C-alpha positions in Angstrom: 9.9 -22.9 -3.7 8.4 -19.4 -3.9 4.9 -18.9 -5.2 4.1 -16.5 -8.0 2.1 -13.4 -6.9 -0.6 -11.8 -9.0 0.2 -8.3 -10.4 -2.9 -6.1 -9.9 -4.1 -2.9 -11.5 -6.7 -0.9 -9.7 -7.8 1.8 -7.3 -6.6 2.1 -3.7 -7.3 4.1 -0.5 -4.0 5.0 1.2 -3.0 6.8 4.4 -1.4 10.1 3.4 -0.2 11.7 6.5 -3.3 12.1 8.7 -5.8 11.8 5.9 -7.1 9.1 3.5 -6.4 9.5 -0.2 -7.9 7.6 -3.1 -5.4 6.7 -5.8 -6.5 5.6 -9.2 -4.7 3.4 -11.8 -2.2 1.9 -9.4 0.0 -1.2 -10.2 0.7 -3.4 -7.1 1.2 -7.0 -6.2 -1.2 -9.2 -4.2 -0.5 -9.0 -0.5 1.2 -5.6 -0.6 0.7 -3.4 2.5 2.6 -0.3 1.3 2.2 1.5 -2.0 4.9 4.2 -2.8 5.7 4.6 0.9 2.1 5.0 1.9 0.1 2.4 3.9 -2.7 0.7 1.9 -6.0 1.0 3.9 -8.2 -0.7 1.3 -8.5 -1.9 -2.3 -11.5 -0.4 -4.0 -11.3 -2.3 -7.3 -8.7 -4.3 -9.2 -8.0 -6.6 -12.1 -5.3 -9.1 -12.5 -2.8 -8.1 -15.3 -0.1 -10.7 -14.8 2.1 -12.7 -12.4 5.6 -12.1 -10.9 8.5 -14.0 -12.4 10.4 -16.6 -10.4 14.0 -17.5 -11.2 15.7 -20.4 -9.5 19.1 -19.8 -11.0 21.8 -17.4 -10.0 24.2 -15.8 -12.4 27.8 -15.3 -11.7 29.5 -12.0 -12.6 33.0 -12.1 -14.1 35.6 -9.4 -13.3 36.6 -7.3 -16.3 40.3 -7.7 -16.8 40.7 -4.8 -19.2 42.6 -1.7 -17.8 41.4 1.9 -18.5 43.8 4.6 -19.5 44.0 7.2 -16.7 43.9 10.2 -19.1 41.3 9.2 -21.8 39.3 6.6 -19.9 39.4 4.3 -22.9 40.2 0.6 -22.5 43.7 -0.4 -23.6 
């Protein structure tokens, strides 16, 4: 069974090209190494704001049997 991860809110230092950039008020999960495509170098400060959800069930999709009208696009 998967464990729930903490959702964090805080400030990060990320690698932006060849330089380091400080980002404020970021939302990320515990153990993340990338934030919005940029590598996380360090976490300056954070607070826990929640936990990720875990679902153990899978839903099954049903095919729609209705046919659309070729001209209007409405269901018949």
